[in-house]
C-alpha positions as CSV (number, residue, x, y, z in Angstrom):
1,X,-1.0,-29.4,-0.5
2,X,-1.9,-25.8,1.1
3,X,-1.8,-23.0,-1.4
4,X,-2.3,-18.9,-0.2
5,X,-3.6,-17.3,-3.3
6,X,-2.7,-13.6,-3.7
7,X,-4.1,-11.1,-6.8
8,X,-3.1,-7.5,-6.9
9,X,-4.3,-5.4,-10.0
10,X,-2.9,-1.9,-8.6
11,X,0.8,-1.2,-7.0
12,X,-2.0,0.8,-4.9
13,X,-3.2,-2.4,-3.0
14,X,-1.9,-4.0,-0.1
15,X,-0.7,-7.5,-1.0
16,X,0.2,-7.9,2.8
17,X,-3.2,-7.2,3.9
18,X,-4.2,-9.9,1.8
19,X,-1.2,-12.3,3.3
20,X,-2.1,-11.6,6.6
21,X,-5.8,-12.4,6.3
22,X,-4.8,-16.0,4.4
23,X,-2.4,-16.8,7.3
24,X,-5.2,-15.8,9.6
25,X,-7.7,-17.9,8.1
26,X,-5.3,-20.7,8.1
27,X,-4.6,-20.9,11.4
28,X,-7.9,-20.4,12.2
29,X,-8.7,-23.6,10.4
30,X,-5.6,-25.2,11.6
31,X,-3.4,-25.8,8.8
32,X,-0.4,-24.2,7.4
33,X,0.1,-22.8,4.1
34,X,3.1,-24.4,1.9
35,X,3.1,-22.4,-0.8
36,X,2.0,-18.8,-1.8
37,X,1.1,-17.7,-5.4
38,X,0.5,-14.3,-6.2
39,X,-0.3,-12.2,-9.2
40,X,1.0,-8.8,-9.1
41,X,-0.8,-6.2,-11.1
42,X,-2.8,-8.6,-13.3
43,X,-6.1,-7.7,-13.9
44,X,-8.8,-10.3,-12.5
45,X,-10.2,-10.4,-16.1
46,X,-7.4,-12.0,-17.3
47,X,-7.7,-15.8,-18.2
48,X,-6.8,-18.4,-15.1
49,X,-3.9,-19.9,-17.6
50,X,-2.1,-16.9,-18.2
51,X,-1.6,-16.1,-14.5
52,X,-0.3,-17.9,-11.7
53,X,-3.3,-19.2,-10.6
54,X,-3.5,-21.3,-13.5
55,X,0.1,-23.0,-12.2
56,X,-2.5,-23.8,-8.9
57,X,-5.3,-24.8,-11.1
58,X,-3.0,-27.4,-13.4
59,X,-1.7,-29.0,-10.2
60,X,-4.6,-29.4,-7.8
61,X,-5.4,-32.9,-6.4
62,X,-8.0,-34.1,-4.3
63,X,-8.1,-32.3,-0.4
64,X,-5.7,-29.7,-2.0
65,X,-6.8,-26.0,0.0
66,X,-7.0,-22.6,-1.8
67,X,-7.3,-19.6,0.1
68,X,-7.6,-16.0,-1.1
69,X,-8.7,-13.2,0.2
70,X,-12.2,-12.9,-1.4
71,X,-13.8,-14.7,-4.6
72,X,-13.2,-12.1,-6.9
73,X,-9.2,-12.5,-6.5
74,X,-10.0,-15.8,-8.5
75,X,-11.6,-14.1,-11.1
76,X,-13.7,-10.6,-12.4
77,X,-16.1,-12.5,-14.5
78,X,-19.2,-14.9,-13.4
79,X,-18.8,-17.6,-15.8
80,X,-15.1,-17.5,-15.0
81,X,-15.1,-18.0,-11.2
82,X,-17.6,-20.7,-12.0
83,X,-15.1,-22.2,-14.4
84,X,-12.3,-22.1,-11.6
85,X,-14.7,-23.3,-8.9
86,X,-16.2,-26.3,-10.7
87,X,-12.6,-27.2,-11.7
88,X,-12.0,-27.3,-8.2
89,X,-14.7,-29.4,-7.2
90,X,-13.6,-31.9,-10.1
91,X,-10.7,-32.5,-8.6
92,X,-12.0,-32.7,-4.9
93,X,-10.1,-29.1,-4.1
94,X,-11.3,-27.1,-1.4
95,X,-11.5,-22.8,-2.1
96,X,-11.9,-20.6,1.3
97,X,-12.2,-16.8,1.1
98,X,-11.4,-14.6,4.3
99,X,-13.2,-11.6,4.0
100,X,-16.7,-13.2,2.4
101,X,-16.4,-16.6,4.6
102,X,-17.1,-18.9,1.7
103,X,-16.1,-22.5,1.1
104,X,-16.2,-24.6,-1.5
105,X,-16.6,-28.2,-1.3
106,X,-18.6,-31.3,-3.3
107,X,-22.1,-29.9,-1.7
108,X,-25.0,-28.2,-3.4
109,X,-25.1,-25.1,-1.0
110,X,-21.7,-24.4,-2.0
111,X,-22.1,-24.5,-5.5
112,X,-25.1,-22.6,-4.6
113,X,-23.4,-20.2,-2.8
114,X,-21.1,-20.2,-5.7
115,X,-22.9,-18.6,-8.1
116,X,-24.7,-16.3,-5.9
117,X,-21.7,-14.8,-4.9
118,X,-20.4,-14.3,-8.4
119,X,-23.1,-13.2,-9.7
120,X,-23.1,-10.5,-7.0
121,X,-19.8,-9.0,-7.8
122,X,-20.6,-8.5,-11.8
123,X,-23.4,-7.0,-11.0
124,X,-22.2,-4.7,-8.6
125,X,-19.5,-4.1,-11.6
126,X,-22.0,-3.2,-13.9
127,X,-23.5,-1.2,-11.6
128,X,-20.6,1.0,-11.1
129,X,-20.0,0.9,-14.6
130,X,-23.1,2.2,-15.7
131,X,-23.6,4.8,-12.8
132,X,-19.9,5.5,-14.1
133,X,-20.9,6.1,-17.6
134,X,-24.6,7.8,-16.1
135,X,-22.4,10.8,-14.7
136,X,-20.1,11.4,-17.8
137,X,-22.2,11.6,-19.7
138,X,-24.7,14.5,-17.5
139,X,-21.5,16.6,-17.6
140,X,-21.3,16.4,-21.3
141,X,-25.0,17.7,-21.4
142,X,-24.2,20.4,-18.8
143,X,-21.3,21.3,-21.4
144,X,-18.2,20.2,-19.6
145,X,-15.4,19.5,-21.4
146,X,-13.7,15.7,-20.6
147,X,-10.3,15.7,-20.6
148,X,-7.4,17.8,-22.1
149,X,-8.3,20.2,-24.8
150,X,-7.4,19.3,-28.1
151,X,-4.0,20.5,-28.8
152,X,-2.9,21.5,-25.6
153,X,0.3,20.5,-23.5
154,X,0.9,18.7,-20.7
155,X,1.8,21.2,-18.2
156,X,3.4,18.6,-16.4
157,X,7.2,16.8,-16.8
158,X,8.9,13.9,-15.5
159,X,12.1,16.2,-14.8
160,X,9.9,18.9,-13.0
161,X,12.0,20.1,-9.9
162,X,15.1,18.8,-11.2
163,X,16.3,21.6,-12.8
164,X,18.9,22.4,-10.4
165,X,20.0,18.9,-10.6
166,X,19.8,18.8,-14.9
167,X,21.7,22.4,-15.2
168,X,24.3,21.1,-12.8
169,X,25.0,17.6,-15.3
170,X,24.9,20.1,-18.3
171,X,27.5,22.2,-16.8
172,X,29.7,19.0,-16.0
173,X,29.5,18.3,-19.5
174,X,27.3,15.4,-18.6
175,X,25.7,15.0,-23.0
176,X,22.1,15.2,-22.9
177,X,21.4,12.0,-24.1
178,X,22.6,10.8,-20.6
179,X,20.5,12.9,-18.6
180,X,17.5,11.9,-20.5
181,X,18.0,8.1,-20.1
182,X,18.5,9.0,-16.5
183,X,15.0,11.0,-16.3
184,X,13.2,8.1,-18.5
185,X,12.7,10.6,-21.4
186,X,13.5,11.2,-25.1
187,X,16.2,13.8,-25.8
188,X,13.8,16.2,-27.6
189,X,11.5,16.5,-24.3
190,X,14.9,16.9,-22.8
191,X,15.9,19.8,-25.4
192,X,12.1,21.8,-24.9
193,X,12.2,21.7,-21.9
194,X,15.5,23.2,-21.2
195,X,14.9,25.9,-23.6
196,X,11.3,26.6,-21.7
197,X,12.9,26.9,-18.7
198,X,16.7,27.9,-18.5
199,X,18.0,30.8,-20.7
200,X,21.4,30.6,-19.2
201,X,22.3,27.8,-21.9
202,X,22.1,27.1,-25.3
203,X,21.0,23.9,-26.5
């Protein structure tokens, strides 16, 4: 069985790019993807058993192949990646990645590469996190107030730009509770917004 595994942690990431790369890798290897498995909107820190990936791992048999975009698609933690790769090796399955050209087999070179890729990815994430914390600490030392001021109001609303439509709906006699539901806000939020932005209609 040949599996194509795709994981996107945010909506901004393009799963089609991963799919295209996986398909190209399969063609290069002379194999055909039997089934695509996707974890959409799920962080790589989530345990495999709580992802669609776990379904693949439980079904793996000797000779099966998993192709993914890169090793970090399997997981974002070193030991998690190692557990996944170890499981694949015990099953006699293979793992291939597109971007970093990794190949997992039952040889010592594959095991060394698995460790190297995993630890490199973790070190990189730790460094990014450290740089972010240092930058925030520096801004605090410089007197910069991070985030919204305590007690300040949010100046952006889901209904910004829809004032004309809302007033038209009110004119038509549509209940404010239905209007609030349409724009996915609470009735009190709608009342406050109308009171602040319109003087023509009584609430």
